[in-house]
Every structure is written in C-alpha cells, then in structure tokens.
C-alpha positions in Angstrom: -8.9 -11.8 3.3 -7.3 -14.6 1.4 -5.7 -16.6 4.3 -4.3 -13.6 6.0 -5.4 -13.5 9.7 -6.9 -10.2 10.6 -5.5 -10.3 14.2 -2.0 -10.5 12.7 -2.7 -7.6 10.5 -4.0 -5.6 13.4 -1.0 -6.3 15.6 1.5 -5.4 12.8 -0.5 -2.2 12.0 -0.7 -1.1 15.6 3.1 -1.7 16.0 3.9 0.4 12.8 1.6 3.2 13.8 3.0 3.3 17.3 6.5 3.6 15.9 5.4 6.5 13.6 3.6 8.2 16.4 6.8 8.0 18.6 8.8 9.6 15.8 6.2 12.3 15.4 6.3 13.0 19.2 10.1 13.1 19.1 10.0 15.5 16.2 7.6 17.8 18.2 10.0 17.7 21.1 12.8 18.9 18.8 10.9 21.9 17.4 9.2 23.0 20.7 11.3 25.2 23.1 11.1 23.4 26.4 11.1 26.7 28.3 9.0 29.1 26.3 6.8 26.5 24.4 7.5 28.4 21.2 7.8 26.5 17.9 11.2 26.5 16.3 10.0 25.5 12.8 12.5 23.5 10.8 11.6 22.5 7.2 13.4 19.2 7.5 11.5 18.3 10.7 8.2 19.4 9.1 8.8 17.2 6.1 9.6 14.3 8.4 6.3 14.9 10.3 4.4 15.0 7.0 6.0 11.7 5.9 5.2 10.0 9.2 1.6 11.4 9.2 1.1 9.9 5.8 2.4 6.6 7.0 -0.2 6.6 9.8 -2.9 7.6 7.4 -1.9 4.8 5.0 -2.0 2.3 7.8 -5.4 3.3 8.9 -6.8 3.1 5.3 -5.3 -0.3 4.9 -6.5 -1.6 8.2 -10.1 -0.5 7.5 -9.9 -2.2 4.1 -8.6 -5.4 5.6 -11.3 -5.4 8.3 -14.1 -4.8 5.8 -12.8 -7.4 3.4 -12.3 -9.9 6.3 -15.8 -9.5 7.5 -17.5 -9.4 4.0 -18.4 -5.7 4.5 -16.5 -4.3 1.5 -18.3 -3.4 -1.6 -16.3 -1.7 -4.4 -17.5 1.6 -5.7 -16.8 1.4 -9.4 -17.4 4.4 -11.6 -15.8 5.9 -14.8 -12.8 8.0 -13.8 -10.6 10.4 -15.8 -7.2 8.7 -15.1 -5.1 11.9 -15.8 -7.1 13.7 -13.1 -6.6 10.8 -10.7 -2.8 11.0 -11.2 -2.8 14.7 -10.9 -4.7 14.7 -7.6 -2.2 12.2 -6.2 0.7 14.4 -7.4 -0.8 17.6 -5.9 -1.4 16.0 -2.5 2.2 15.0 -2.4 3.7 18.1 -4.0 4.7 19.9 -0.8 6.8 16.9 0.3 8.3 16.5 -3.2 9.1 20.2 -3.3 10.9 20.0 0.0 13.0 17.1 -1.2 13.8 18.8 -4.4 12.0 16.2 -6.5 10.4 16.7 -10.0 7.3 14.8 -10.9 6.1 14.2 -14.4 2.7 12.9 -15.5 2.3 11.0 -18.8 -1.3 10.1 -19.6 -3.9 10.9 -22.2 -6.0 13.5 -20.7 -9.1 11.9 -22.3 -8.4 8.4 -20.9 -11.4 7.2 -18.9 -11.4 3.8 -17.0 -13.9 2.2 -14.7 -12.4 1.7 -11.2 -12.7 2.4 -7.5 -11.1 5.8 -7.4 -10.8 5.9 -3.6 -8.9 2.6 -3.4 -6.7 3.2 -6.4 -5.8 6.6 -5.1 -4.9 5.0 -1.8 -2.6 2.6 -3.6 -0.9 5.4 -5.6 -0.5 7.5 -2.5 1.1 4.6 -0.6 3.6 4.0 -3.4 4.4 7.7 -3.9 5.0 8.2 -0.2 7.7 5.4 -0.2 9.1 6.5 -3.6 9.7 10.0 -2.3 11.9 8.5 0.4 14.1 6.5 -1.9 14.3 8.3 -5.2 17.0 10.8 -6.1 15.5 13.5 -8.3 12.6 12.4 -10.5 9.3 10.6 -10.3 7.2 9.6 -13.3 3.5 8.9 -13.0 2.0 7.3 -16.1 -1.0 5.5 -17.4 -1.8 3.9 -20.7 -3.9 1.2 -22.3 -2.3 -2.1 -23.2 -4.2 -5.0 -24.8 -7.4 -4.2 -23.0 -5.8 -3.4 -19.6 -5.1 -0.1 -17.9 -1.5 0.1 -16.8 -0.5 2.6 -14.1 3.2 3.0 -13.4 5.1 4.9 -10.7 8.7 5.1 -11.7 11.8 6.7 -10.1 15.5 7.2 -10.5 16.5 5.7 -7.2 18.5 2.5 -6.4 15.5 0.2 -7.3 13.7 -2.4 -5.3 15.5 -5.1 -3.3 15.7 -8.4 -5.3 13.5 -10.2 -2.9 10.7 -7.7 -3.5 10.7 -8.0 -7.3 8.0 -9.8 -9.3 4.3 -10.0 -9.8 1.9 -10.0 -6.8 -1.5 -11.4 -6.5 -3.5 -12.5 -3.5 -2.2 -16.0 -2.5 -1.3 -17.1 1.0 -0.3 -13.7 2.4 3.4 -14.5 1.9 4.2 -10.9 1.3 3.6 -10.2 5.0 6.7 -10.6 7.1 9.0 -8.7 9.5 12.2 -9.2 7.6 14.5 -6.1 7.6 11.7 -4.1 9.2 9.4 -4.6 6.2 5.9 -5.9 7.0 4.7 -6.3 3.5 1.3 -5.0 4.4 1.6 -2.1 2.0 2.2 -4.5 -0.9 -0.6 -6.8 0.3 -3.0 -3.9 0.4 -2.0 -3.0 -3.2 -2.5 -6.5 -4.3 -5.9 -6.7 -2.5 -7.1 -3.5 -4.2 -5.9 -4.7 -7.6 -7.7 -8.1 -7.2 -10.9 -6.3 -6.3 -10.9 -5.1 -9.9 -11.9 -8.2 -11.9 -14.2 -9.4 -14.6 -15.3 -12.9 -15.5 -11.9 -13.7 -17.0 -9.3 -11.3 -15.6 -8.2 -10.1 -12.2 -6.0 -7.0 -11.5 -2.5 -7.4 -10.2 0.7 -5.5 -9.3 4.3 -6.0 -10.2 7.6 -4.5 -8.8 10.4 -4.1 -11.4 13.7 -2.4 -11.8 13.3 -1.4 -15.4 12.1 2.1 -14.8 12.6 4.5 -17.7 14.3 6.8 -15.2 16.8 4.1 -14.2 15.3 3.0 -10.8 12.3 1.1 -9.6 8.9 0.7 -11.3 5.6 -0.1 -9.6 3.1 -1.5 -12.1 -0.6 -1.7 -11.4 -2.7 -3.5 -14.1 -6.5 -3.3 -14.1 -8.8 -5.2 -16.5 -11.7 -3.7 -18.2 -14.9 -3.9 -16.2 -18.0 -4.3 -18.3 -20.6 -4.9 -15.6 -20.4 -2.8 -12.4 
C-alpha cells in the first residue's frame, strides 16, 4: 500500500470507528426514555446518527480496500459506466441528510457521458467527500463531470469556508504523508481517495485527486481526475 503500514491504518480506523460508535450510543441515550424505553425521535439527532453511521461505513470500506491492496488481493473491476447515473446515485443516497440540513444539490454532467472505471470504488470516493461536504457547506453542493483533454474530471464543490491551507494541492500515492493525527484529522480519507484514483491508470497516465478553494460556488472543490483506460 505504497509505504503505508497496514497496522497503522488498522489502529487509526479502529480508533475513529470507536469514536463514531460512542457518539451513536450517546445519541441513542438521548432519544430513548430511560423509564419507558420509548423513542423520542428528534430530527437533529437522527441526522447526526446518519452522519456517524456513514462515517463508520466509509471507514470499513476504506479498511477493506487498504487490506486487499496491502496483501495483493485487490483487482479493479473496470467497466463502462454512465457517469451521470453514478453522480445521481450518490446524490440520492445522501439526499435525506442534505434535505435535513436544508442543502440544495445540483448535478452538471452530459447524460450520455460514459467512462471506463471501477464504479464501486469511485462511488465510495464520492460518497466519502459528500459526507464531509454536507458537514461544512452552507447551502449548496455541485456535483459535476466533464471530459478535459482525454481525462474525466469529477468535481464536488460547495459554498462553505473552503479547505484548510495545509490540505490544498494535488495528491498522489507517495509516502503516506497525508496520514497524521493533527487537529483530529487522520488523512485516511484522502489517502483512500488517492489510492482509488491511482488504481485507474494506463501505460502513460495515473489518476489523481486535488483539493482547491476555487469552487464555482465560492467554497472548496474536490477534483478527481481519471485517465482513459483502453485495455481493461
């Protein structure tokens, strides 16, 4: 897994999932009447539960990918995919959480655009980014995809405060430097995104990600660039 020790990943992932599970259990305590056992459903608590559940799911997906890659067990499942439908599926799975937060999501993509990619992994990347974007954006999210000089560019943009300066820039698999514990950020999510992007490569080009603060909505922009795959 490109110089990133799996035992370190496992320890960080377990720690993050433990924290999320603790928050889930605390939320359940808040909505359950201690005497009657009845549920006092609160929309804010339910939205928080959904967010934490998605974080745990993201961690498990990432952990499985890291393990398979570390042990040479991962084999990409490339196939032609209608990109608009991929973006739409990601939007629909996150729509309840967006609706609760009062967020609007727009998709900009040619409905006929088809690209060869591993849809399961790319969807996991988009879901991971959306889940974090929902937390920090103000009102709007833009999912877009287009072709640019033989590359597929997928963008997730928002109108929030933007990414911290230390997170900006292009990411490829290098020495695992994105993984740290500073300010509570492990960097595993970004490492996972970079790993998925790099798994999409041809003889000359390898996929990569980039974090920018030049969103068309005024906030942050996550860019995923995937090369054209001729032999798969």
